[in-house]
LUMTI-636176 format. One record per residue (C-alpha): x, y, z; residue in one letter; residue number from 1. Coordinates in nm, 2 decimals. Last residue first. Layout:
LUMTI-636176
[atom [X, Y, Z], 'A', NUM]
...
***
This chain:
LUMTI-636176
[atom [0.51, 12.31, 10.90], 'X', 167]
[atom [0.43, 12.50, 10.58], 'X', 166]
[atom [0.78, 12.49, 10.44], 'X', 165]
[atom [0.90, 12.82, 10.29], 'X', 164]
[atom [0.84, 12.88, 9.93], 'X', 163]
[atom [1.02, 12.79, 9.60], 'X', 162]
[atom [1.01, 12.42, 9.64], 'X', 161]
[atom [0.63, 12.43, 9.70], 'X', 160]
[atom [0.55, 12.25, 10.02], 'X', 159]
[atom [0.36, 11.92, 9.98], 'X', 158]
[atom [0.00, 11.96, 10.08], 'X', 157]
[atom [-0.08, 11.79, 10.40], 'X', 156]
[atom [-0.41, 11.62, 10.42], 'X', 155]
[atom [-0.54, 11.66, 10.77], 'X', 154]
[atom [-0.77, 11.51, 11.03], 'X', 153]
[atom [-0.83, 11.65, 11.38], 'X', 152]
[atom [-1.01, 11.38, 11.58], 'X', 151]
[atom [-1.29, 11.46, 11.81], 'X', 150]
[atom [-1.44, 11.28, 12.11], 'X', 149]
[atom [-1.21, 11.43, 12.36], 'X', 148]
[atom [-0.93, 11.62, 12.19], 'X', 147]
[atom [-0.75, 11.53, 11.87], 'X', 146]
[atom [-0.44, 11.55, 11.67], 'X', 145]
[atom [-0.29, 11.47, 11.33], 'X', 144]
[atom [-0.52, 11.19, 11.22], 'X', 143]
[atom [-0.48, 11.12, 10.84], 'X', 142]
[atom [-0.69, 11.24, 10.55], 'X', 141]
[atom [-0.62, 11.07, 10.22], 'X', 140]
[atom [-0.96, 11.06, 10.05], 'X', 139]
[atom [-1.01, 10.70, 10.17], 'X', 138]
[atom [-0.95, 10.82, 10.53], 'X', 137]
[atom [-1.21, 11.10, 10.49], 'X', 136]
[atom [-1.46, 10.85, 10.35], 'X', 135]
[atom [-1.41, 10.61, 10.63], 'X', 134]
[atom [-1.45, 10.89, 10.89], 'X', 133]
[atom [-1.79, 10.96, 10.73], 'X', 132]
[atom [-1.94, 10.70, 10.97], 'X', 131]
[atom [-1.86, 10.94, 11.27], 'X', 130]
[atom [-1.72, 10.73, 11.56], 'X', 129]
[atom [-1.42, 10.95, 11.64], 'X', 128]
[atom [-1.61, 11.27, 11.59], 'X', 127]
[atom [-1.45, 11.47, 11.31], 'X', 126]
[atom [-1.25, 11.79, 11.30], 'X', 125]
[atom [-1.14, 11.88, 10.95], 'X', 124]
[atom [-0.82, 11.99, 10.78], 'X', 123]
[atom [-0.68, 12.07, 10.44], 'X', 122]
[atom [-0.32, 12.17, 10.42], 'X', 121]
[atom [-0.21, 12.46, 10.21], 'X', 120]
[atom [0.00, 12.49, 9.89], 'X', 119]
[atom [-0.26, 12.69, 9.70], 'X', 118]
[atom [-0.30, 12.44, 9.42], 'X', 117]
[atom [-0.28, 12.15, 9.67], 'X', 116]
[atom [-0.55, 12.30, 9.90], 'X', 115]
[atom [-0.77, 12.39, 9.60], 'X', 114]
[atom [-0.74, 12.03, 9.47], 'X', 113]
[atom [-0.82, 11.89, 9.81], 'X', 112]
[atom [-1.12, 12.12, 9.84], 'X', 111]
[atom [-1.26, 12.01, 9.50], 'X', 110]
[atom [-1.20, 11.64, 9.59], 'X', 109]
[atom [-1.38, 11.70, 9.92], 'X', 108]
[atom [-1.68, 11.84, 9.74], 'X', 107]
[atom [-1.68, 11.55, 9.50], 'X', 106]
[atom [-1.66, 11.30, 9.78], 'X', 105]
[atom [-1.95, 11.47, 9.97], 'X', 104]
[atom [-2.16, 11.45, 9.65], 'X', 103]
[atom [-2.07, 11.09, 9.57], 'X', 102]
[atom [-2.42, 10.94, 9.64], 'X', 101]
[atom [-2.36, 10.81, 9.99], 'X', 100]
[atom [-2.57, 11.08, 10.15], 'X', 99]
[atom [-2.84, 11.27, 9.95], 'X', 98]
[atom [-3.15, 11.12, 10.11], 'X', 97]
[atom [-3.00, 11.17, 10.46], 'X', 96]
[atom [-2.96, 11.55, 10.43], 'X', 95]
[atom [-2.59, 11.64, 10.37], 'X', 94]
[atom [-2.34, 11.78, 10.61], 'X', 93]
[atom [-2.00, 11.94, 10.58], 'X', 92]
[atom [-1.88, 12.16, 10.86], 'X', 91]
[atom [-1.57, 12.36, 10.96], 'X', 90]
[atom [-1.36, 12.23, 10.67], 'X', 89]
[atom [-1.04, 12.41, 10.74], 'X', 88]
[atom [-0.81, 12.53, 10.46], 'X', 87]
[atom [-0.47, 12.59, 10.60], 'X', 86]
[atom [-0.15, 12.79, 10.54], 'X', 85]
[atom [-0.28, 13.15, 10.50], 'X', 84]
[atom [-0.63, 13.08, 10.63], 'X', 83]
[atom [-0.94, 12.97, 10.45], 'X', 82]
[atom [-1.25, 12.87, 10.66], 'X', 81]
[atom [-1.50, 12.64, 10.50], 'X', 80]
[atom [-1.87, 12.57, 10.58], 'X', 79]
[atom [-2.05, 12.33, 10.35], 'X', 78]
[atom [-2.42, 12.27, 10.40], 'X', 77]
[atom [-2.67, 12.02, 10.27], 'X', 76]
[atom [-2.96, 11.94, 10.03], 'X', 75]
[atom [-3.10, 12.28, 9.96], 'X', 74]
[atom [-3.31, 12.27, 9.64], 'X', 73]
[atom [-3.20, 12.48, 9.34], 'X', 72]
[atom [-3.17, 12.16, 9.13], 'X', 71]
[atom [-2.93, 12.03, 9.39], 'X', 70]
[atom [-2.81, 12.30, 9.63], 'X', 69]
[atom [-2.53, 12.28, 9.89], 'X', 68]
[atom [-2.58, 12.58, 10.12], 'X', 67]
[atom [-2.27, 12.78, 10.19], 'X', 66]
[atom [-2.08, 12.94, 10.48], 'X', 65]
[atom [-1.75, 13.08, 10.35], 'X', 64]
[atom [-1.55, 13.18, 10.65], 'X', 63]
[atom [-1.44, 13.54, 10.71], 'X', 62]
[atom [-1.64, 13.60, 11.03], 'X', 61]
[atom [-1.51, 13.27, 11.18], 'X', 60]
[atom [-1.55, 13.32, 11.56], 'X', 59]
[atom [-1.88, 13.51, 11.57], 'X', 58]
[atom [-2.05, 13.36, 11.27], 'X', 57]
[atom [-1.94, 13.01, 11.36], 'X', 56]
[atom [-2.02, 13.04, 11.73], 'X', 55]
[atom [-2.37, 13.19, 11.66], 'X', 54]
[atom [-2.45, 12.90, 11.43], 'X', 53]
[atom [-2.32, 12.65, 11.68], 'X', 52]
[atom [-2.53, 12.80, 11.97], 'X', 51]
[atom [-2.84, 12.83, 11.75], 'X', 50]
[atom [-2.80, 12.47, 11.63], 'X', 49]
[atom [-2.76, 12.35, 11.99], 'X', 48]
[atom [-3.07, 12.54, 12.12], 'X', 47]
[atom [-3.28, 12.43, 11.82], 'X', 46]
[atom [-3.17, 12.07, 11.86], 'X', 45]
[atom [-3.25, 12.06, 12.23], 'X', 44]
[atom [-3.59, 12.22, 12.18], 'X', 43]
[atom [-3.67, 11.97, 11.90], 'X', 42]
[atom [-3.56, 11.68, 12.11], 'X', 41]
[atom [-3.77, 11.80, 12.41], 'X', 40]
[atom [-4.07, 11.85, 12.18], 'X', 39]
[atom [-4.02, 11.50, 12.02], 'X', 38]
[atom [-4.02, 11.32, 12.36], 'X', 37]
[atom [-3.69, 11.26, 12.54], 'X', 36]
[atom [-3.59, 10.91, 12.65], 'X', 35]
[atom [-3.25, 10.95, 12.48], 'X', 34]
[atom [-3.07, 10.70, 12.25], 'X', 33]
[atom [-3.26, 10.81, 11.94], 'X', 32]
[atom [-3.11, 11.15, 12.00], 'X', 31]
[atom [-2.76, 11.03, 11.90], 'X', 30]
[atom [-2.89, 10.85, 11.59], 'X', 29]
[atom [-3.08, 11.16, 11.47], 'X', 28]
[atom [-2.81, 11.42, 11.54], 'X', 27]
[atom [-2.69, 11.48, 11.18], 'X', 26]
[atom [-3.04, 11.53, 11.05], 'X', 25]
[atom [-3.09, 11.80, 11.31], 'X', 24]
[atom [-2.82, 12.01, 11.15], 'X', 23]
[atom [-2.97, 11.98, 10.80], 'X', 22]
[atom [-3.32, 12.07, 10.94], 'X', 21]
[atom [-3.17, 12.37, 11.13], 'X', 20]
[atom [-3.00, 12.49, 10.81], 'X', 19]
[atom [-3.33, 12.45, 10.63], 'X', 18]
[atom [-3.51, 12.66, 10.89], 'X', 17]
[atom [-3.24, 12.93, 10.91], 'X', 16]
[atom [-3.21, 12.98, 10.53], 'X', 15]
[atom [-3.39, 13.31, 10.53], 'X', 14]
[atom [-3.10, 13.48, 10.71], 'X', 13]
[atom [-2.86, 13.40, 10.43], 'X', 12]
[atom [-2.64, 13.12, 10.33], 'X', 11]
[atom [-2.39, 13.16, 10.05], 'X', 10]
[atom [-2.45, 12.95, 9.74], 'X', 9]
[atom [-2.30, 12.62, 9.64], 'X', 8]
[atom [-2.39, 12.41, 9.33], 'X', 7]
[atom [-2.50, 12.06, 9.25], 'X', 6]
[atom [-2.51, 11.86, 8.93], 'X', 5]
[atom [-2.55, 11.49, 9.00], 'X', 4]
[atom [-2.23, 11.29, 8.96], 'X', 3]
[atom [-2.20, 11.06, 8.66], 'X', 2]
[atom [-2.15, 10.69, 8.74], 'X', 1]
***
């Protein structure tokens, strides 16, 4: 089945509302377990989004923070940090209507190809019960560490014979 055409573009200050909507869509199941009313949920989501957004911009100033666009409409976000020996997927999220359509897999394949071409490992932190864990495992990610509710997954790129090992 052909994949829908999508593209990435850097986020800007005018994207805050859609970025909050994308973030909130990842927390729906968790918040359904609370007794909070909608106003409480929205206040919590806004506070958590702002804290995360500030953290990413403060601690990862060189990271690529992109919106995923389909027909010029935002459908998700992809945040990636590129270091000398590692590419870290900081965040990948799609709005619910665009999940399970191959978009996440295509983005991961592109990053896996980049990691292999540049002889770096590709990593991501994932909650232990995240449904996307199945996708990551199918794509070759293996647990290499973890803390609390998070696993650190990695795909190790084989070292180039002419360079030093990456480990």
